[in-house]
mmJSON file of the N, C-alpha and C atoms, coordinates in Angstrom:
{"data_MODEL":{"atom_site":{
"group_PDB":["ATOM","ATOM","ATOM","ATOM","ATOM","ATOM","ATOM","ATOM","ATOM","ATOM","ATOM","ATOM","ATOM","ATOM","ATOM","ATOM","ATOM","ATOM","ATOM","ATOM","ATOM","ATOM","ATOM","ATOM","ATOM","ATOM","ATOM","ATOM","ATOM","ATOM","ATOM","ATOM","ATOM","ATOM","ATOM","ATOM","ATOM","ATOM","ATOM","ATOM","ATOM","ATOM","ATOM","ATOM","ATOM","ATOM","ATOM","ATOM","ATOM","ATOM","ATOM","ATOM","ATOM","ATOM","ATOM","ATOM","ATOM","ATOM","ATOM","ATOM","ATOM","ATOM","ATOM","ATOM","ATOM","ATOM","ATOM","ATOM","ATOM","ATOM","ATOM","ATOM","ATOM","ATOM","ATOM","ATOM","ATOM","ATOM","ATOM","ATOM","ATOM","ATOM","ATOM","ATOM","ATOM","ATOM","ATOM","ATOM","ATOM","ATOM","ATOM","ATOM","ATOM","ATOM","ATOM","ATOM","ATOM","ATOM","ATOM","ATOM","ATOM","ATOM","ATOM","ATOM","ATOM","ATOM","ATOM","ATOM","ATOM","ATOM","ATOM","ATOM","ATOM","ATOM","ATOM","ATOM","ATOM","ATOM","ATOM","ATOM","ATOM","ATOM","ATOM","ATOM","ATOM","ATOM","ATOM","ATOM","ATOM","ATOM","ATOM","ATOM","ATOM","ATOM","ATOM","ATOM","ATOM","ATOM","ATOM","ATOM","ATOM","ATOM","ATOM","ATOM","ATOM","ATOM","ATOM","ATOM","ATOM","ATOM","ATOM","ATOM","ATOM","ATOM","ATOM","ATOM","ATOM","ATOM","ATOM","ATOM","ATOM","ATOM","ATOM","ATOM","ATOM","ATOM","ATOM","ATOM","ATOM","ATOM","ATOM"],
"id":[1,2,3,4,5,6,7,8,9,10,11,12,13,14,15,16,17,18,19,20,21,22,23,24,25,26,27,28,29,30,31,32,33,34,35,36,37,38,39,40,41,42,43,44,45,46,47,48,49,50,51,52,53,54,55,56,57,58,59,60,61,62,63,64,65,66,67,68,69,70,71,72,73,74,75,76,77,78,79,80,81,82,83,84,85,86,87,88,89,90,91,92,93,94,95,96,97,98,99,100,101,102,103,104,105,106,107,108,109,110,111,112,113,114,115,116,117,118,119,120,121,122,123,124,125,126,127,128,129,130,131,132,133,134,135,136,137,138,139,140,141,142,143,144,145,146,147,148,149,150,151,152,153,154,155,156,157,158,159,160,161,162,163,164,165,166,167,168,169,170,171],
"type_symbol":["N","C","C","N","C","C","N","C","C","N","C","C","N","C","C","N","C","C","N","C","C","N","C","C","N","C","C","N","C","C","N","C","C","N","C","C","N","C","C","N","C","C","N","C","C","N","C","C","N","C","C","N","C","C","N","C","C","N","C","C","N","C","C","N","C","C","N","C","C","N","C","C","N","C","C","N","C","C","N","C","C","N","C","C","N","C","C","N","C","C","N","C","C","N","C","C","N","C","C","N","C","C","N","C","C","N","C","C","N","C","C","N","C","C","N","C","C","N","C","C","N","C","C","N","C","C","N","C","C","N","C","C","N","C","C","N","C","C","N","C","C","N","C","C","N","C","C","N","C","C","N","C","C","N","C","C","N","C","C","N","C","C","N","C","C","N","C","C","N","C","C"],
"label_atom_id":["N","CA","C","N","CA","C","N","CA","C","N","CA","C","N","CA","C","N","CA","C","N","CA","C","N","CA","C","N","CA","C","N","CA","C","N","CA","C","N","CA","C","N","CA","C","N","CA","C","N","CA","C","N","CA","C","N","CA","C","N","CA","C","N","CA","C","N","CA","C","N","CA","C","N","CA","C","N","CA","C","N","CA","C","N","CA","C","N","CA","C","N","CA","C","N","CA","C","N","CA","C","N","CA","C","N","CA","C","N","CA","C","N","CA","C","N","CA","C","N","CA","C","N","CA","C","N","CA","C","N","CA","C","N","CA","C","N","CA","C","N","CA","C","N","CA","C","N","CA","C","N","CA","C","N","CA","C","N","CA","C","N","CA","C","N","CA","C","N","CA","C","N","CA","C","N","CA","C","N","CA","C","N","CA","C","N","CA","C","N","CA","C","N","CA","C","N","CA","C"],
"label_alt_id":[null,null,null,null,null,null,null,null,null,null,null,null,null,null,null,null,null,null,null,null,null,null,null,null,null,null,null,null,null,null,null,null,null,null,null,null,null,null,null,null,null,null,null,null,null,null,null,null,null,null,null,null,null,null,null,null,null,null,null,null,null,null,null,null,null,null,null,null,null,null,null,null,null,null,null,null,null,null,null,null,null,null,null,null,null,null,null,null,null,null,null,null,null,null,null,null,null,null,null,null,null,null,null,null,null,null,null,null,null,null,null,null,null,null,null,null,null,null,null,null,null,null,null,null,null,null,null,null,null,null,null,null,null,null,null,null,null,null,null,null,null,null,null,null,null,null,null,null,null,null,null,null,null,null,null,null,null,null,null,null,null,null,null,null,null,null,null,null,null,null,null],
"label_comp_id":["MET","MET","MET","ASP","ASP","ASP","ILE","ILE","ILE","GLY","GLY","GLY","THR","THR","THR","ILE","ILE","ILE","HIS","HIS","HIS","SER","SER","SER","ILE","ILE","ILE","TRP","TRP","TRP","THR","THR","THR","LEU","LEU","LEU","ILE","ILE","ILE","LEU","LEU","LEU","PHE","PHE","PHE","GLY","GLY","GLY","SER","SER","SER","PHE","PHE","PHE","ILE","ILE","ILE","GLY","GLY","GLY","ILE","ILE","ILE","VAL","VAL","VAL","LEU","LEU","LEU","TRP","TRP","TRP","ALA","ALA","ALA","TYR","TYR","TYR","SER","SER","SER","LYS","LYS","LYS","ARG","ARG","ARG","GLN","GLN","GLN","LYS","LYS","LYS","SER","SER","SER","ARG","ARG","ARG","PHE","PHE","PHE","ASP","ASP","ASP","GLU","GLU","GLU","ALA","ALA","ALA","ALA","ALA","ALA","ASN","ASN","ASN","LEU","LEU","LEU","VAL","VAL","VAL","PHE","PHE","PHE","ALA","ALA","ALA","ASP","ASP","ASP","GLU","GLU","GLU","GLU","GLU","GLU","GLN","GLN","GLN","ASP","ASP","ASP","MET","MET","MET","ALA","ALA","ALA","THR","THR","THR","ARG","ARG","ARG","GLU","GLU","GLU","ASN","ASN","ASN","ASP","ASP","ASP","ARG","ARG","ARG","SER","SER","SER"],
"label_asym_id":["A","A","A","A","A","A","A","A","A","A","A","A","A","A","A","A","A","A","A","A","A","A","A","A","A","A","A","A","A","A","A","A","A","A","A","A","A","A","A","A","A","A","A","A","A","A","A","A","A","A","A","A","A","A","A","A","A","A","A","A","A","A","A","A","A","A","A","A","A","A","A","A","A","A","A","A","A","A","A","A","A","A","A","A","A","A","A","A","A","A","A","A","A","A","A","A","A","A","A","A","A","A","A","A","A","A","A","A","A","A","A","A","A","A","A","A","A","A","A","A","A","A","A","A","A","A","A","A","A","A","A","A","A","A","A","A","A","A","A","A","A","A","A","A","A","A","A","A","A","A","A","A","A","A","A","A","A","A","A","A","A","A","A","A","A","A","A","A","A","A","A"],
"label_entity_id":["1","1","1","1","1","1","1","1","1","1","1","1","1","1","1","1","1","1","1","1","1","1","1","1","1","1","1","1","1","1","1","1","1","1","1","1","1","1","1","1","1","1","1","1","1","1","1","1","1","1","1","1","1","1","1","1","1","1","1","1","1","1","1","1","1","1","1","1","1","1","1","1","1","1","1","1","1","1","1","1","1","1","1","1","1","1","1","1","1","1","1","1","1","1","1","1","1","1","1","1","1","1","1","1","1","1","1","1","1","1","1","1","1","1","1","1","1","1","1","1","1","1","1","1","1","1","1","1","1","1","1","1","1","1","1","1","1","1","1","1","1","1","1","1","1","1","1","1","1","1","1","1","1","1","1","1","1","1","1","1","1","1","1","1","1","1","1","1","1","1","1"],
"label_seq_id":[1,1,1,2,2,2,3,3,3,4,4,4,5,5,5,6,6,6,7,7,7,8,8,8,9,9,9,10,10,10,11,11,11,12,12,12,13,13,13,14,14,14,15,15,15,16,16,16,17,17,17,18,18,18,19,19,19,20,20,20,21,21,21,22,22,22,23,23,23,24,24,24,25,25,25,26,26,26,27,27,27,28,28,28,29,29,29,30,30,30,31,31,31,32,32,32,33,33,33,34,34,34,35,35,35,36,36,36,37,37,37,38,38,38,39,39,39,40,40,40,41,41,41,42,42,42,43,43,43,44,44,44,45,45,45,46,46,46,47,47,47,48,48,48,49,49,49,50,50,50,51,51,51,52,52,52,53,53,53,54,54,54,55,55,55,56,56,56,57,57,57],
"pdbx_PDB_ins_code":[null,null,null,null,null,null,null,null,null,null,null,null,null,null,null,null,null,null,null,null,null,null,null,null,null,null,null,null,null,null,null,null,null,null,null,null,null,null,null,null,null,null,null,null,null,null,null,null,null,null,null,null,null,null,null,null,null,null,null,null,null,null,null,null,null,null,null,null,null,null,null,null,null,null,null,null,null,null,null,null,null,null,null,null,null,null,null,null,null,null,null,null,null,null,null,null,null,null,null,null,null,null,null,null,null,null,null,null,null,null,null,null,null,null,null,null,null,null,null,null,null,null,null,null,null,null,null,null,null,null,null,null,null,null,null,null,null,null,null,null,null,null,null,null,null,null,null,null,null,null,null,null,null,null,null,null,null,null,null,null,null,null,null,null,null,null,null,null,null,null,null],
"Cartn_x":[1.05,0.202,0.61,0.57,0.962,0.502,0.987,0.666,-0.667,-1.015,-1.981,-3.606,-2.997,-4.244,-4.442,-3.279,-3.642,-4.134,-3.872,-4.747,-6.15,-6.607,-7.875,-8.84,-8.103,-8.986,-8.975,-8.156,-8.239,-9.387,-9.595,-10.502,-11.949,-11.968,-13.282,-13.775,-12.466,-12.932,-13.457,-13.11,-13.342,-14.643,-14.439,-15.878,-17.339,-16.934,-18.085,-18.517,-17.2,-17.488,-18.376,-17.833,-18.815,-20.01,-20.348,-21.496,-22.627,-21.79,-22.45,-22.408,-21.948,-21.865,-23.432,-23.448,-24.565,-25.761,-25.875,-27.147,-27.264,-26.404,-26.897,-27.195,-26.665,-27.118,-28.397,-29.041,-30.123,-30.961,-30.83,-31.832,-33.377,-34.067,-35.431,-35.177,-34.804,-34.313,-33.368,-32.601,-31.926,-32.478,-33.754,-34.494,-34.352,-35.036,-35.517,-34.0,-33.393,-31.928,-31.212,-31.257,-30.596,-31.989,-33.326,-33.464,-33.304,-33.803,-33.517,-32.077,-30.82,-29.708,-29.644,-30.745,-30.773,-31.354,-31.799,-32.569,-32.266,-31.416,-29.954,-29.932,-29.567,-28.914,-30.355,-31.731,-32.672,-33.053,-32.682,-33.174,-32.114,-30.636,-30.073,-31.007,-31.678,-31.985,-32.787,-34.214,-35.329,-34.822,-33.469,-33.037,-32.785,-32.341,-31.686,-32.598,-33.52,-35.078,-35.841,-35.47,-36.453,-35.718,-34.277,-33.624,-33.504,-33.483,-33.584,-34.94,-35.829,-37.255,-37.381,-36.429,-36.413,-35.558,-34.676,-33.69,-34.722,-35.12,-36.061,-37.312,-37.996,-38.949,-38.022],
"Cartn_y":[-1.144,0.09,1.044,2.153,3.059,4.43,5.475,6.431,6.985,6.893,7.916,6.857,5.186,4.503,4.789,4.761,4.916,6.421,7.582,9.029,8.618,7.634,7.683,6.776,5.883,5.017,5.276,6.977,7.628,8.475,8.744,9.787,9.059,7.924,7.488,7.151,6.553,6.381,7.328,8.666,9.751,10.265,10.425,10.696,10.149,8.485,7.639,7.897,8.734,8.416,9.958,11.387,12.166,12.071,11.395,10.754,10.001,9.365,8.746,9.707,10.081,11.263,12.454,12.533,13.652,12.77,11.445,10.914,10.623,10.454,10.283,11.392,12.655,13.55,14.333,14.218,14.123,13.017,12.322,11.226,11.184,11.197,11.127,10.616,9.818,8.755,9.816,10.67,11.516,12.724,13.432,14.242,14.873,13.654,14.509,14.6,13.743,14.006,15.191,15.479,16.677,18.117,17.959,18.916,19.269,17.928,18.092,18.913,18.586,18.956,20.929,20.834,22.227,23.066,22.451,23.271,23.251,22.401,22.381,23.855,24.876,26.098,27.01,27.014,27.075,26.614,25.366,24.843,25.503,25.908,26.607,27.94,28.562,30.275,29.902,28.488,28.424,28.276,27.362,26.93,28.217,29.113,30.525,31.436,31.402,32.207,32.172,30.26,30.115,30.232,30.224,30.174,32.158,32.847,33.926,34.677,33.717,34.148,33.398,32.569,31.957,33.125,34.016,34.7,35.834,36.338,37.171,37.224,36.136,35.842,35.822],
"Cartn_z":[-0.161,0.283,0.21,-0.847,-1.054,0.161,0.168,1.051,0.749,-0.868,-1.252,-1.013,-1.075,-0.455,0.686,1.924,3.56,3.382,2.523,3.342,2.652,1.475,1.359,2.154,2.48,3.886,5.154,5.221,6.282,6.274,5.13,5.064,4.78,4.185,4.365,5.694,6.65,7.911,8.147,8.776,9.08,8.831,7.248,7.033,7.215,7.679,8.197,9.905,10.368,11.626,11.92,11.04,10.474,10.407,9.498,9.18,10.257,11.09,12.011,13.297,13.58,14.695,14.373,12.854,12.419,12.845,12.028,12.63,13.883,14.815,16.322,16.325,16.254,17.225,16.429,15.26,14.49,15.002,15.713,15.238,16.89,16.403,17.629,18.762,18.913,20.139,21.074,20.835,21.128,21.758,21.181,21.331,22.633,23.321,24.514,25.263,25.423,26.25,25.825,24.439,24.194,24.702,24.684,25.623,26.795,27.827,29.038,29.107,28.486,28.481,28.385,27.295,27.133,28.153,28.66,29.944,31.057,31.56,32.442,32.903,32.268,32.3,33.433,33.001,33.736,34.708,35.052,36.33,37.489,36.673,38.145,38.549,37.497,37.452,38.458,38.594,39.257,41.064,41.016,42.061,42.691,41.963,42.964,42.968,42.264,42.644,43.771,43.767,45.301,46.274,46.241,47.314,47.739,47.197,47.472,47.952,47.102,48.242,49.506,49.209,51.157,51.967,51.404,52.186,52.738,51.857,52.004,52.954,53.137,54.015,55.181],
"occupancy":[1.0,1.0,1.0,1.0,1.0,1.0,1.0,1.0,1.0,1.0,1.0,1.0,1.0,1.0,1.0,1.0,1.0,1.0,1.0,1.0,1.0,1.0,1.0,1.0,1.0,1.0,1.0,1.0,1.0,1.0,1.0,1.0,1.0,1.0,1.0,1.0,1.0,1.0,1.0,1.0,1.0,1.0,1.0,1.0,1.0,1.0,1.0,1.0,1.0,1.0,1.0,1.0,1.0,1.0,1.0,1.0,1.0,1.0,1.0,1.0,1.0,1.0,1.0,1.0,1.0,1.0,1.0,1.0,1.0,1.0,1.0,1.0,1.0,1.0,1.0,1.0,1.0,1.0,1.0,1.0,1.0,1.0,1.0,1.0,1.0,1.0,1.0,1.0,1.0,1.0,1.0,1.0,1.0,1.0,1.0,1.0,1.0,1.0,1.0,1.0,1.0,1.0,1.0,1.0,1.0,1.0,1.0,1.0,1.0,1.0,1.0,1.0,1.0,1.0,1.0,1.0,1.0,1.0,1.0,1.0,1.0,1.0,1.0,1.0,1.0,1.0,1.0,1.0,1.0,1.0,1.0,1.0,1.0,1.0,1.0,1.0,1.0,1.0,1.0,1.0,1.0,1.0,1.0,1.0,1.0,1.0,1.0,1.0,1.0,1.0,1.0,1.0,1.0,1.0,1.0,1.0,1.0,1.0,1.0,1.0,1.0,1.0,1.0,1.0,1.0,1.0,1.0,1.0,1.0,1.0,1.0],
"B_iso_or_equiv":[0.0,0.0,0.0,0.0,0.0,0.0,0.0,0.0,0.0,0.0,0.0,0.0,0.0,0.0,0.0,0.0,0.0,0.0,0.0,0.0,0.0,0.0,0.0,0.0,0.0,0.0,0.0,0.0,0.0,0.0,0.0,0.0,0.0,0.0,0.0,0.0,0.0,0.0,0.0,0.0,0.0,0.0,0.0,0.0,0.0,0.0,0.0,0.0,0.0,0.0,0.0,0.0,0.0,0.0,0.0,0.0,0.0,0.0,0.0,0.0,0.0,0.0,0.0,0.0,0.0,0.0,0.0,0.0,0.0,0.0,0.0,0.0,0.0,0.0,0.0,0.0,0.0,0.0,0.0,0.0,0.0,0.0,0.0,0.0,0.0,0.0,0.0,0.0,0.0,0.0,0.0,0.0,0.0,0.0,0.0,0.0,0.0,0.0,0.0,0.0,0.0,0.0,0.0,0.0,0.0,0.0,0.0,0.0,0.0,0.0,0.0,0.0,0.0,0.0,0.0,0.0,0.0,0.0,0.0,0.0,0.0,0.0,0.0,0.0,0.0,0.0,0.0,0.0,0.0,0.0,0.0,0.0,0.0,0.0,0.0,0.0,0.0,0.0,0.0,0.0,0.0,0.0,0.0,0.0,0.0,0.0,0.0,0.0,0.0,0.0,0.0,0.0,0.0,0.0,0.0,0.0,0.0,0.0,0.0,0.0,0.0,0.0,0.0,0.0,0.0,0.0,0.0,0.0,0.0,0.0,0.0],
"pdbx_formal_charge":[null,null,null,null,null,null,null,null,null,null,null,null,null,null,null,null,null,null,null,null,null,null,null,null,null,null,null,null,null,null,null,null,null,null,null,null,null,null,null,null,null,null,null,null,null,null,null,null,null,null,null,null,null,null,null,null,null,null,null,null,null,null,null,null,null,null,null,null,null,null,null,null,null,null,null,null,null,null,null,null,null,null,null,null,null,null,null,null,null,null,null,null,null,null,null,null,null,null,null,null,null,null,null,null,null,null,null,null,null,null,null,null,null,null,null,null,null,null,null,null,null,null,null,null,null,null,null,null,null,null,null,null,null,null,null,null,null,null,null,null,null,null,null,null,null,null,null,null,null,null,null,null,null,null,null,null,null,null,null,null,null,null,null,null,null,null,null,null,null,null,null],
"auth_seq_id":[1,1,1,2,2,2,3,3,3,4,4,4,5,5,5,6,6,6,7,7,7,8,8,8,9,9,9,10,10,10,11,11,11,12,12,12,13,13,13,14,14,14,15,15,15,16,16,16,17,17,17,18,18,18,19,19,19,20,20,20,21,21,21,22,22,22,23,23,23,24,24,24,25,25,25,26,26,26,27,27,27,28,28,28,29,29,29,30,30,30,31,31,31,32,32,32,33,33,33,34,34,34,35,35,35,36,36,36,37,37,37,38,38,38,39,39,39,40,40,40,41,41,41,42,42,42,43,43,43,44,44,44,45,45,45,46,46,46,47,47,47,48,48,48,49,49,49,50,50,50,51,51,51,52,52,52,53,53,53,54,54,54,55,55,55,56,56,56,57,57,57],
"auth_comp_id":["MET","MET","MET","ASP","ASP","ASP","ILE","ILE","ILE","GLY","GLY","GLY","THR","THR","THR","ILE","ILE","ILE","HIS","HIS","HIS","SER","SER","SER","ILE","ILE","ILE","TRP","TRP","TRP","THR","THR","THR","LEU","LEU","LEU","ILE","ILE","ILE","LEU","LEU","LEU","PHE","PHE","PHE","GLY","GLY","GLY","SER","SER","SER","PHE","PHE","PHE","ILE","ILE","ILE","GLY","GLY","GLY","ILE","ILE","ILE","VAL","VAL","VAL","LEU","LEU","LEU","TRP","TRP","TRP","ALA","ALA","ALA","TYR","TYR","TYR","SER","SER","SER","LYS","LYS","LYS","ARG","ARG","ARG","GLN","GLN","GLN","LYS","LYS","LYS","SER","SER","SER","ARG","ARG","ARG","PHE","PHE","PHE","ASP","ASP","ASP","GLU","GLU","GLU","ALA","ALA","ALA","ALA","ALA","ALA","ASN","ASN","ASN","LEU","LEU","LEU","VAL","VAL","VAL","PHE","PHE","PHE","ALA","ALA","ALA","ASP","ASP","ASP","GLU","GLU","GLU","GLU","GLU","GLU","GLN","GLN","GLN","ASP","ASP","ASP","MET","MET","MET","ALA","ALA","ALA","THR","THR","THR","ARG","ARG","ARG","GLU","GLU","GLU","ASN","ASN","ASN","ASP","ASP","ASP","ARG","ARG","ARG","SER","SER","SER"],
"auth_asym_id":["A","A","A","A","A","A","A","A","A","A","A","A","A","A","A","A","A","A","A","A","A","A","A","A","A","A","A","A","A","A","A","A","A","A","A","A","A","A","A","A","A","A","A","A","A","A","A","A","A","A","A","A","A","A","A","A","A","A","A","A","A","A","A","A","A","A","A","A","A","A","A","A","A","A","A","A","A","A","A","A","A","A","A","A","A","A","A","A","A","A","A","A","A","A","A","A","A","A","A","A","A","A","A","A","A","A","A","A","A","A","A","A","A","A","A","A","A","A","A","A","A","A","A","A","A","A","A","A","A","A","A","A","A","A","A","A","A","A","A","A","A","A","A","A","A","A","A","A","A","A","A","A","A","A","A","A","A","A","A","A","A","A","A","A","A","A","A","A","A","A","A"],
"auth_atom_id":["N","CA","C","N","CA","C","N","CA","C","N","CA","C","N","CA","C","N","CA","C","N","CA","C","N","CA","C","N","CA","C","N","CA","C","N","CA","C","N","CA","C","N","CA","C","N","CA","C","N","CA","C","N","CA","C","N","CA","C","N","CA","C","N","CA","C","N","CA","C","N","CA","C","N","CA","C","N","CA","C","N","CA","C","N","CA","C","N","CA","C","N","CA","C","N","CA","C","N","CA","C","N","CA","C","N","CA","C","N","CA","C","N","CA","C","N","CA","C","N","CA","C","N","CA","C","N","CA","C","N","CA","C","N","CA","C","N","CA","C","N","CA","C","N","CA","C","N","CA","C","N","CA","C","N","CA","C","N","CA","C","N","CA","C","N","CA","C","N","CA","C","N","CA","C","N","CA","C","N","CA","C","N","CA","C","N","CA","C","N","CA","C","N","CA","C","N","CA","C"],
"pdbx_PDB_model_num":[1,1,1,1,1,1,1,1,1,1,1,1,1,1,1,1,1,1,1,1,1,1,1,1,1,1,1,1,1,1,1,1,1,1,1,1,1,1,1,1,1,1,1,1,1,1,1,1,1,1,1,1,1,1,1,1,1,1,1,1,1,1,1,1,1,1,1,1,1,1,1,1,1,1,1,1,1,1,1,1,1,1,1,1,1,1,1,1,1,1,1,1,1,1,1,1,1,1,1,1,1,1,1,1,1,1,1,1,1,1,1,1,1,1,1,1,1,1,1,1,1,1,1,1,1,1,1,1,1,1,1,1,1,1,1,1,1,1,1,1,1,1,1,1,1,1,1,1,1,1,1,1,1,1,1,1,1,1,1,1,1,1,1,1,1,1,1,1,1,1,1]
}}}
């Protein structure tokens, strides 16, 4: 095998990995997990608001 063949095989492996990651990221099975992760930032704000309200009382 010459270097060109090795580069071609490596390119195909990386392209296949990229396609696999894209399919995984956009699959419907992952949507609920990603939605939950996206809202974690707001969960902290709700806890902070509850703590502030308890401190005022």
